[in-house]
Structure formats: C-alpha cells, structure tokens
C-alpha positions in Angstrom: 9.9 -2.4 -10.6 7.3 -4.2 -8.9 5.7 -1.3 -6.8 4.2 0.4 -10.1 4.6 -2.5 -12.5 0.9 -2.1 -13.8 1.4 1.3 -14.4 4.4 0.5 -16.8 2.3 -1.5 -19.1 2.5 1.2 -21.8 6.3 1.1 -21.3 6.6 -2.4 -21.8 5.0 -2.1 -25.3 7.8 0.6 -26.2 10.9 -0.7 -24.2 13.4 1.2 -26.4 12.1 4.5 -25.4 12.0 3.7 -21.4 14.2 3.1 -18.5 13.5 2.3 -15.0 15.2 3.5 -11.9 15.0 1.6 -8.7 16.0 2.4 -5.3 17.9 -0.6 -4.3 19.9 0.4 -1.3 19.1 2.8 1.6 20.9 3.8 4.6 19.5 6.1 7.3 16.7 8.5 6.5 15.1 8.5 3.0 11.8 9.4 1.6 11.1 6.2 0.0 11.9 2.5 0.8 13.8 0.3 -1.4 11.9 -0.9 -4.4 10.4 2.3 -5.2 10.6 2.9 -8.8 10.5 5.4 -11.5 10.0 5.2 -15.3 11.8 7.7 -17.5 11.2 8.1 -21.4 13.6 9.3 -23.9 11.3 12.5 -24.3 11.5 13.0 -20.4 7.9 11.5 -19.8 8.0 10.3 -16.2 5.9 8.0 -14.4 6.3 7.7 -10.5 8.7 9.4 -8.1 11.7 8.3 -6.0 12.3 10.9 -3.4 10.0 13.7 -3.5 12.1 15.8 -5.8 15.5 16.3 -4.6 17.3 13.8 -6.5 14.7 12.9 -9.3 16.0 15.6 -12.1 19.5 13.8 -11.7 18.1 10.5 -11.9 15.9 11.5 -14.9 18.8 12.8 -16.8 21.0 9.7 -16.3 17.8 7.4 -17.4 18.1 9.4 -20.8 21.8 8.8 -20.9 21.2 5.2 -20.2 18.5 4.8 -22.8 20.8 6.6 -25.6 23.7 4.0 -24.5 21.6 0.9 -23.9 23.7 0.2 -20.7 22.7 -0.2 -16.9 24.0 2.2 -14.3 24.0 2.8 -10.6 23.9 6.1 -8.8 24.3 6.9 -5.2 23.0 10.0 -3.3 23.9 11.1 0.2 23.9 14.0 2.3 25.7 17.1 0.9 26.2 15.3 -2.4 28.6 12.7 -0.7 27.2 9.3 -1.5 28.1 6.3 0.9 30.8 7.9 2.4 32.7 8.5 -0.6 34.0 12.1 -2.1 31.6 13.4 -4.4 29.8 16.6 -6.0 26.5 15.1 -6.7 23.1 16.1 -5.9 22.5 16.0 -2.2 19.7 13.7 -0.7 18.4 16.6 1.9 16.8 14.2 4.3 20.1 13.2 5.6 20.3 9.4 4.5 21.9 7.7 1.6 20.1 5.8 -1.4 21.6 3.8 -4.2 19.5 3.8 -7.7 19.8 1.2 -10.1 18.9 2.6 -13.8 17.9 0.0 -16.3 16.7 0.3 -20.0 13.7 -1.7 -20.6 15.3 -3.3 -23.7 17.9 -4.9 -21.4 15.2 -6.4 -19.2 13.2 -9.8 -19.2 10.2 -8.2 -21.0 8.3 -11.4 -21.2 8.4 -11.7 -17.2 7.7 -8.0 -16.8 4.6 -8.2 -18.9 3.3 -11.2 -17.2 3.6 -9.4 -13.9 2.0 -6.1 -15.2 -1.0 -8.2 -16.2 -1.5 -9.7 -12.8 -3.5 -8.5 -10.1 -1.3 -5.9 -8.4 -3.0 -6.7 -4.9 -1.5 -10.0 -5.2 2.0 -11.0 -3.7 4.8 -11.1 -6.4 8.5 -11.5 -6.5 11.0 -10.4 -9.3 14.5 -11.4 -9.8 16.9 -9.7 -12.2 20.4 -10.6 -12.8 22.0 -7.6 -14.7 25.6 -6.4 -15.6 26.3 -2.6 -15.0 28.1 0.0 -17.2 31.3 -0.7 -14.6 31.1 -4.6 -15.8 29.9 -5.6 -12.4 27.4 -8.5 -12.4 24.5 -7.8 -9.9 21.4 -9.7 -8.5 18.2 -7.6 -7.6 15.7 -9.2 -5.5 12.3 -7.6 -5.3 9.3 -8.9 -3.3 5.7 -7.4 -3.0 3.6 -8.3 -0.1 -0.2 -8.9 -0.6 -2.3 -5.7 -0.5 -4.4 -5.0 2.7 -8.2 -5.7 2.2 -10.7 -3.3 3.2 -14.5 -4.6 3.1 -17.2 -2.0 3.7 -20.9 -2.8 4.4 -23.2 -0.2 2.8 -22.7 2.0 -0.4 -23.2 5.7 0.3 -21.4 8.9 0.3 -19.3 8.0 3.5 -18.4 4.6 2.1 -17.5 5.9 -1.4 -15.3 8.4 -0.1 -13.4 5.9 2.2 -13.3 3.4 -0.6 -11.5 5.9 -2.7 -8.9 6.8 -0.2 -8.2 3.1 0.5 -7.8 2.4 -3.4 -5.4 5.3 -3.6 -3.0 4.0 -1.0 -3.2 0.5 -2.8 -5.7 -1.5 -0.6 -8.0 -4.1 -2.0 -11.4 -2.7 -1.4 -15.0 -4.6 -1.5 -18.3 -2.8 -1.2 -21.3 -5.0 0.0 -24.8 -3.6 -0.6 -28.2 -5.3 -0.2 -30.2 -2.5 -2.2 -29.9 -3.0 -5.8 -30.6 0.7 -6.3 -27.7 1.8 -4.4 -25.4 -1.0 -5.1 -24.5 -0.1 -8.9 -21.4 0.2 -10.7 -21.8 3.9 -11.5 -21.9 4.6 -7.6 -18.8 2.4 -6.8 -15.1 3.6 -7.5 -13.2 2.3 -10.3 -11.0 -0.3 -8.9 -13.3 -1.6 -6.0 -15.2 -4.8 -6.2 -19.1 -4.9 -5.7 -21.0 -7.4 -4.0 -25.0 -7.6 -3.7 -26.6 -9.5 -1.2 -27.3 -9.4 2.6 -24.0 -8.0 4.0 -23.9 -10.6 6.9 -23.8 -13.6 4.4 -21.6 -12.0 1.7 -19.0 -10.8 4.3 -18.8 -14.1 5.9 -18.1 -15.7 2.5 -15.5 -13.0 1.9 -13.8 -13.9 5.0 -13.3 -17.3 4.0 -10.5 -16.2 1.5 -7.8 -15.7 4.2 -4.7 -15.0 1.7 -4.8 -11.1 2.8 -2.2 -10.4 5.4 -4.5 -7.9 7.0 -8.2 -7.3 6.6 -10.5 -4.3 7.9 -14.2 -5.0 8.1 -16.3 -1.8 8.7 -19.9 -1.5 8.8 -21.2 1.8 7.4 -24.8 1.3 7.7 -27.1 2.1 10.6 -29.8 -0.8 10.6 -29.8 -3.6 13.1 -30.7 -6.3 10.6 -27.7 -5.2 8.7 -25.1 -4.4 11.2 -25.1 -6.9 13.7 -24.6 -9.9 11.1 -21.7 -8.3 9.8 -20.1 -7.7 13.0 -20.9 -11.4 14.2 -19.5 -12.8 11.1 -16.0 -10.7 11.7 -16.1 -11.8 15.3 -16.5 -15.4 14.4 -13.7 -15.2 12.0 -11.4 -13.7 14.6 -12.5 -16.2 17.0 -10.8 -18.9 15.1 -7.5 -17.2 15.2 -4.5 -19.4 16.6 -3.1 -16.5 18.4 -3.3 -12.7 19.0 -1.2 -12.2 16.0 -3.4 -13.9 13.9 -6.4 -12.4 15.4 -4.7 -8.9 14.6 -4.9 -9.6 11.1 -8.8 -8.5 11.1 -9.7 -5.1 12.3 -13.6 -4.6 12.9 -15.1 -1.1 13.1 -18.2 0.6 12.7 -19.3 4.1 11.7 -21.9 5.9 13.8 -22.8 7.7 16.9 -22.3 6.4 20.4 -25.9 5.5 20.7 -25.4 3.0 17.5 -22.2 1.7 19.2 -24.2 0.9 22.4 -27.1 -0.7 20.6 -24.7 -3.0 18.3 -22.9 -3.9 21.4 -26.1 -5.1 23.2 -27.2 -7.0 20.3 -23.7 -8.8 20.0 -23.9 -9.6 23.7 -27.4 -11.2 23.4 -26.1 -13.4 20.6 -23.6 -14.5 23.1 -20.3 -12.9 22.2 -18.1 -12.3 25.2 -16.8 -9.0 26.4 -13.2 -9.5 25.1 -14.5 -10.3 21.6 -17.1 -7.3 21.7 -14.1 -5.1 22.9 -12.6 -5.9 19.3 -15.3 -3.8 17.7 -14.0 -0.2 17.2 -16.9 2.2 17.4 -17.3 5.0 16.5 -14.5 4.6 14.0 -12.4 7.4 13.3 -9.9 9.9 14.8 -11.0 13.2 16.3 -10.2 15.5 13.5 -13.2 17.6 13.7 -14.6 16.0 10.5 -17.9 17.2 9.1 -18.1 16.3 5.4 -18.3 12.8 4.1 -14.7 13.5 2.8 -13.3 14.5 5.9 -14.9 11.7 8.0 -13.3 9.3 5.4 -9.8 10.7 6.2 -10.6 10.2 9.8 -11.7 6.7 9.5 -8.6 5.8 7.1 -6.3 7.2 9.6 -7.5 4.9 12.4 -7.5 2.1 9.8 -4.1 2.8 8.8 -2.7 2.7 12.3 -4.6 -0.5 13.4 -2.8 -2.3 10.2 0.7 -0.8 11.2 0.3 -1.9 15.0 3.5 -0.6 16.1 2.3 3.0 15.1 1.5 5.5 17.8 -1.0 7.5 15.9 0.3 10.6 17.4 1.6 13.7 15.7 5.0 13.3 14.5 6.0 16.7 15.7 5.4 15.4 19.2 7.6 12.5 18.8 11.3 11.8 18.8 13.4 9.4 16.6 13.0 8.3 13.1 9.6 9.4 11.2 9.4 6.1 9.6 10.3 4.2 12.7 9.1 0.6 11.3 11.4 1.0 8.3 14.7 -0.7 8.5 17.5 1.8 8.9 20.0 -0.1 6.3 18.4 -2.2 3.8 19.4 -3.5 0.4 17.9 -5.6 -2.3 21.0 -5.7 -4.6 24.2 -7.7 -4.3 27.2 -8.4 -6.2 27.8 -11.5 -7.9 30.8 -13.2 -9.2 31.4 -12.3 -12.9 
C-alpha cells in the first residue's frame, strides 16, 4: 500500500467501500515490482495500476468480491493462465513472469496506522507491516518498505526548469527550485508539489545540501549568469568533496544546462577557484541526451533521461531494443514481501 498511500486518503475515510490489491511476490519478468498496489471500490472506481492492463480486470472483480465478503484473498497469475507452476485457467500474465496479489478490504486493515502514513510526506522513507489471515485461513505477514525519494535541486525558474520540475514530480522526486529574482520566483510559476526558495542560489543550495537524508541528489544549474552559476557548482563540488568514498560521492549528481561555450566558461571559473580537474569532471554539461530536443518540454525530457540514468548507475542509457536480457535488469528476478506464519 505504501507506493500510493497518499492517494488512498479518500478511501481511508470510506473503508467499507474499498479494497487494496498489492503485488506481494514476483518471479521472472513482470510489469511492476513488489509493493505496487491498486485500490478498487464497490462501484468499480479504480486508483492506480498493477500490470499495465493484462490482469487488472480480474483483480478488480476479485476486489469487489472481497469487499462484499469482508475477507482477504490471494490470487496468482502466470503465463498462459498457469500461476506459479500450478494448473490453472486464469488470466495470463503475458510478459512471461508470475505475480501473486494480496487483496484486502480496507475494513480489515489497521486504519489508524494507514491514515498516519497517508498524512506523512510521501518523499520520506516509510515501512508498513501487516499481519492478516486470508480466506483459506492462512496467517500471513507482509512487510513493505519505501525508500526516500530522490531529490532534484534546480537553480533558476523559467520555462526549461519548470518543465523539468514537472517531469521530476511526476516520477515521485522531491523537487526544489531556487530563484534570486522575486518577480520570477513566485508560487504561480512553480509546479504544485515543488518547493520554492528565494535567495542567492549559491547560499540557498549550500544550505539545502546540509540535509543529507536523501539517498540521491541532483543539483542542476539552469541559469546562464557567472555570478549565479559558479557559486552553485562550487557548493555542490564542495559537498561531494566531503564524501567518504566513490559510492557516497555518487549520491550527488551535478549538471548544468547550456551551450558548450557556457560549459567552458563555468569550467574555467571553477578552475580559478581551485577546484581540481578530477572534481570539475563531475560537472555534467551540457546536460541531456541527444534527442533532437527543440522546445523546453522536449529539452526537459532529454535532461531527465540523463538524470534518471545517473541515479540508476547500473543503467546503460542505451535503447532497450539494442540490448539483450531482462528489460528491468536491476530488479530482482524473484522477490516476495509476504511469508506464511504459524496459525
């Protein structure tokens, strides 16, 4: 439930009319990882998605049955409708893998705990433990864990940074925009969900970086002014210089939008400030993949693609059609967040 717990606030106020379906086990290829959930109402209102469509209608029907009966159920889906190697005539999971889904009417859940989690900042780490008994009398323990959201700090508020902020917010990142100009740094110009900070970017971003709770941070210069750009890059480099090892340093990505001329100018200024060549190579500029982007929206896609690849260090950033093996290579091939308990 943790993946969309804040979206379930209205469900939690009307628990007798809702059930939550959660993927609790995965073997092989699957569209979504364990912990992915979907809410279904007695009137077939649906929040979220489990698998891109191939088994969701079946899960939704089972969720309505669970609401009517007030009981918890489990369903398994595999290729050709054969779940987990057992003979079956169920809906096929066409990606070739196998998933197990736990369907729980909300009236059977710990509503106080769920409401508390729903009211928390969704960018913060969280854990949820459920001990339930399914329709067959099996006692089950489900442990869900949510990592802290990646943090993206953008220096400058304009069309390019706003578009990039919107995309980052859509994938669940914690977004901060920093602007020195009050006329440009207004709430009306900043996407809902992003945090706006007014002040000199170098100072503000140095203060933001003092909070090291984020598992990964991207600092991106979106302006083209030496008095604003270089202090931000200097603050980010100073922060990474304090890293204990390469893995710790990799927790902070430093990038800058702009031309090659702007990149060279910034590099020369950082060199004059005493930053080593090795440190300066950490600044990725110009930021973005070569997608032929022309508009601010297209440029934002290009930049977010490189940021996402940097966060997922094991990613190749190559077209999937040119690679072999699993599409989600970093995802475990067999994982479960559910276990049987003694009755």
